[in-house]
C-alpha positions in Angstrom: 80.0 133.5 114.0 82.5 132.7 111.7 82.0 130.2 108.9 83.1 126.8 108.9 85.5 125.3 106.0 83.4 122.6 104.2 85.3 119.2 104.1 84.9 116.4 101.6 85.9 112.9 102.4 87.2 111.3 99.4 87.4 107.4 100.0 87.7 104.1 97.6 89.4 100.9 96.8 92.9 101.2 95.5 92.8 102.1 91.5 89.2 102.7 91.9 89.5 106.6 90.3 90.0 108.9 93.3 92.9 110.7 91.7 90.9 111.6 88.2 88.1 112.3 90.2 90.2 114.9 92.6 91.6 115.9 88.7 88.4 117.2 87.5 87.3 119.0 90.2 90.6 121.1 90.2 89.7 121.5 86.6 86.4 123.0 86.8 86.4 124.5 90.1 84.8 127.5 88.7 87.0 129.6 91.0 86.4 128.3 94.2 89.3 128.0 96.1 90.3 124.4 96.8 93.0 122.8 98.9 93.9 119.1 99.0 95.6 117.1 101.9 96.7 113.6 100.4 97.5 110.6 102.7 99.2 108.2 100.1 99.7 104.4 101.7 103.0 103.9 101.2 106.5 105.2 100.7 106.4 107.6 97.8 103.5 110.5 97.3 102.6 109.8 94.3 99.4 111.3 94.4 100.6 114.4 95.1 103.6 114.3 92.6 101.0 114.5 90.1 98.1 116.4 91.3 100.5 119.1 92.3 100.7 120.0 88.6 97.8 121.6 88.5 98.9 124.7 87.8 95.6 127.0 88.4 95.2 130.1 90.6 92.5 128.1 92.1 95.0 125.2 93.7 98.6 126.4 94.2 101.2 124.4 94.7 101.3 124.9 98.5 97.5 123.9 98.6 98.5 120.4 97.9 99.7 118.9 101.6 100.5 115.5 101.8 101.2 113.1 104.9 102.9 110.0 104.0 103.7 108.5 107.2 100.5 106.5 108.4 97.6 106.4 107.9 95.4 109.7 108.9 92.9 108.0 111.0 95.6 106.7 113.1 98.2 110.2 113.3 95.7 112.4 114.1 97.3 114.5 116.6 100.4 114.0 115.5 99.6 114.9 111.7 96.2 115.7 110.8 95.1 118.4 112.7 98.6 120.2 112.4 98.4 120.1 108.5 94.5 121.0 108.7 95.2 123.7 111.1 98.0 125.1 108.8 95.5 125.1 106.1 92.9 126.7 108.0 95.9 129.7 110.0 96.3 131.2 106.1 95.4 134.5 105.6 94.3 133.7 102.2 92.7 130.2 103.5 90.7 127.6 100.7 86.8 128.0 100.1 86.8 123.9 100.4 89.5 121.3 101.9 89.3 118.0 99.4 91.1 114.7 101.9 92.2 112.0 99.4 92.4 109.2 101.6 94.8 105.8 101.1 93.1 103.0 99.2 93.4 100.9 102.7 91.9 103.7 105.0 88.6 103.4 107.1 86.5 106.9 106.4 84.8 106.5 109.9 87.7 107.0 112.7 89.2 109.9 110.0 85.9 112.0 110.5 86.0 111.7 114.6 88.9 113.8 114.3 86.7 116.4 112.9 84.8 116.6 116.5 88.4 118.0 118.3 88.1 120.7 119.7 91.2 122.5 117.3 89.2 122.4 114.4 85.3 121.6 115.4 84.1 124.9 115.5 86.2 125.7 112.2 85.3 122.8 109.8 82.2 120.8 108.7 82.3 117.4 107.2 80.9 118.3 103.9 80.7 114.5 102.5 82.1 111.3 102.6 82.5 110.5 98.5 83.7 106.7 97.9 84.5 106.2 94.9 83.8 102.5 93.6 86.0 100.2 90.8 82.5 99.4 88.7 84.4 96.7 86.3 85.9 95.1 89.0 82.9 95.1 91.5 81.2 93.6 88.3 84.2 91.0 88.0 83.0 89.6 91.9 86.0 91.3 93.7 84.7 92.0 97.2 81.4 90.3 97.4 80.4 88.5 100.2 77.7 86.1 98.9 80.1 82.9 97.7 76.6 82.1 94.8 77.1 85.6 93.4 80.9 84.9 93.7 80.6 81.6 91.9 77.9 84.1 89.3 80.5 86.5 88.7 83.6 85.2 88.7 82.9 81.3 87.5 84.1 79.6 90.8 87.4 81.3 90.9 88.2 80.2 94.5 90.8 82.9 94.8 88.8 85.4 96.9 88.5 85.2 100.8 85.0 86.5 101.7 86.4 87.1 105.4 89.2 89.3 104.2 90.2 92.7 105.5 90.3 94.5 101.4 85.9 93.2 101.6 85.8 94.4 105.6 87.2 98.3 103.7 85.4 98.0 101.3 82.1 97.6 102.7 82.9 100.0 105.2 83.9 102.8 102.8 80.4 102.6 101.5 78.3 102.1 104.6 79.9 105.7 105.5 79.6 107.6 102.6 77.0 110.2 101.2 77.8 109.8 97.7 79.2 106.8 95.6 80.9 107.5 92.5 80.7 104.2 90.5 83.7 105.0 88.4 84.8 103.6 85.3 81.1 103.3 84.1 82.2 103.4 80.2 83.5 99.8 80.5 80.4 98.8 81.8 77.0 97.8 79.6 73.7 98.3 81.2 72.8 95.1 82.3 76.2 95.0 84.2 76.0 98.9 85.3 72.6 97.8 86.7 74.3 94.7 88.7 76.6 96.6 90.1 74.5 99.5 91.3 72.3 97.0 92.8 75.5 95.1 94.5 77.1 98.3 95.9 73.4 99.8 97.1 73.6 96.7 99.7 76.2 98.4 102.0 74.7 101.9 101.4 72.9 103.6 104.1 69.0 104.5 102.5 69.3 107.6 100.3 72.8 107.8 99.5 72.9 108.5 95.5 75.1 106.0 93.0 76.8 108.2 90.2 78.3 106.5 87.4 81.5 108.7 86.1 83.7 107.7 83.8 87.5 109.3 83.9 86.3 111.1 87.4 83.9 113.4 84.8 81.4 114.8 87.2 79.6 118.0 87.8 81.3 119.6 90.6 78.3 120.7 92.0 77.5 116.8 92.9 80.4 116.5 94.4 80.9 119.5 96.6 78.5 121.5 98.3 76.3 118.2 99.9 76.0 120.0 103.3 76.1 116.5 105.0 77.9 117.6 108.5 78.9 114.2 108.9 81.0 114.8 112.1 77.7 115.0 114.1 75.9 111.6 112.6 78.8 109.1 112.8 76.0 107.0 115.0 74.3 106.6 111.3 77.5 105.3 110.2 78.3 101.4 110.9 81.5 99.4 110.6 82.9 96.5 111.0 85.2 98.4 113.9 83.0 100.3 116.0 83.8 97.8 118.9 87.4 98.5 118.4 89.3 101.3 120.3 91.8 102.1 117.0 92.8 100.0 114.0 95.8 99.2 112.1 97.0 98.2 108.7 99.3 95.0 109.4 97.7 92.9 106.7 99.3 95.1 103.9 103.0 96.0 103.0 103.9 98.5 100.5 107.5 99.7 99.2 109.1 101.8 96.3 111.1 100.1 93.1 113.6 102.2 90.8 113.3 101.3 87.5 114.9 101.9 84.4 113.5 104.3 81.4 111.5 101.9 79.4 111.9 101.8 75.6 108.1 102.7 75.2 104.8 102.7 77.3 103.5 99.3 76.3 106.9 97.8 77.7 106.7 99.4 80.6 103.0 98.5 80.9 103.3 94.9 80.3 105.8 94.6 82.9 103.7 96.4 85.7 100.4 93.8 83.9 102.8 90.6 85.0 104.1 92.0 88.3 100.1 92.4 89.4 99.5 89.0 88.3 102.0 88.0 91.3 100.3 86.3 93.9 99.1 89.1 96.9 100.3 92.9 94.8 97.0 94.9 94.5 98.1 97.9 92.9 101.4 99.6 90.8 101.4 103.3 90.7 104.2 105.6 89.8 105.7 107.5 87.1 108.8 106.2 84.4 111.1 107.5 82.1 110.4 107.2 77.9 113.5 106.8 75.8 113.3 110.2 74.0 110.3 111.6 75.6 110.6 114.9 77.6 107.7 114.3 79.7 107.4 111.9 82.4 105.3 109.0 81.8 102.0 108.2 85.4 101.1 104.5 85.2 98.4 103.2 87.2 97.6 99.5 87.4 95.3 97.3 89.4 94.1 94.0 88.8 94.2 93.2 85.1 94.0 97.0 83.4 97.2 99.1 83.4 97.0 103.2 82.6 99.0 105.5 81.7 99.5 108.9 80.1 102.6 111.5 79.8 101.8 114.7 82.6 104.2 116.9 82.4 107.9 117.3 81.2 111.0 116.7 83.5 112.3 119.4 85.2 115.6 120.5 84.7 116.8 119.7 88.3 115.6 116.6 88.5 116.9 113.1 87.3 114.8 111.1 85.0 114.3 108.4 87.3 111.5 106.0 87.0 110.2 105.1 90.9 106.7 103.1 91.5 105.3 101.9 94.2 103.6 98.2 95.1 101.3 98.0 97.3 100.0 94.5 98.0 99.1 91.7 100.8 101.9 91.4 103.6 104.2 88.7 102.9 104.6 89.5 99.0 107.5 88.4 97.3 109.0 91.8 96.8 112.2 90.0 94.9 109.7 88.6 92.6 107.8 92.1 91.9 111.6 93.7 91.5 112.4 91.2 88.9 109.9 91.9 87.1 109.6 95.4 86.9 113.7 95.5 86.0 114.2 97.9 89.0 117.6 99.4 89.1 
């Protein structure tokens, strides 16, 4: 009997730190051959471009596969199953497959795909890992309790307790085998305890909540959970259990080409102002900086914008900055374009 290839599903809300975690896993794979399937919500596969430069024999460029034309759980037959089979059919198939879902994805419908006959005998869902943005939770985002929101956000009435964002957040926690509390370095001891208590309310019993900064966590804690999640879906409740399927009509995304920035602080400031526009949830992508040979990677969510240089611009590619904006449906795209200084 052939050994089934373990698959880890990494989910989490926008900007929680999934990409940072995966970069760390790649850099510390300890000889294990990893492959990635990345499901970027929107038109620009930013995460794939960032992760593809891992430059290691344990994760070659052709081991990174992107699906950019829809949520994985909505395109199972047309996209996901064939992509997974492509990896499994290789002579040198991976030791472990990691799936990074879109921040908007519901994990349970995706895990159901592993019951399909084509892959059921060849794979097992080793674990569902949900990455949570610790400071965001500490600030009161996605809280269902109005009293808790009042305490954490000083009566900020901008939070919609019945919003689809909250349901996504809760579903990702309820399905998890492991929760990683990202950006833990930005929380003091009291805040850490409060966030852990809040997150634990939506988790199944015995699910561990581990703090991590910049995705730095022992890979042995993430890969090798052996949960076989496809076999106990009934124990993973969801707001959408009574639905045939779902859609993401509450969200939209678009790509903006941006001019070369004078310096990182200048483009970061533009993104920070963009994030303040009503309905904007996240901005991420790459930008060219005057006098710098390397691409600047930018990721912004809430009031926080992170940036770093990842690799030199290649000789055959244009120094073109491209940012994907993800937000609630109906956001003012013209205002976003104007703020970012679009080409």
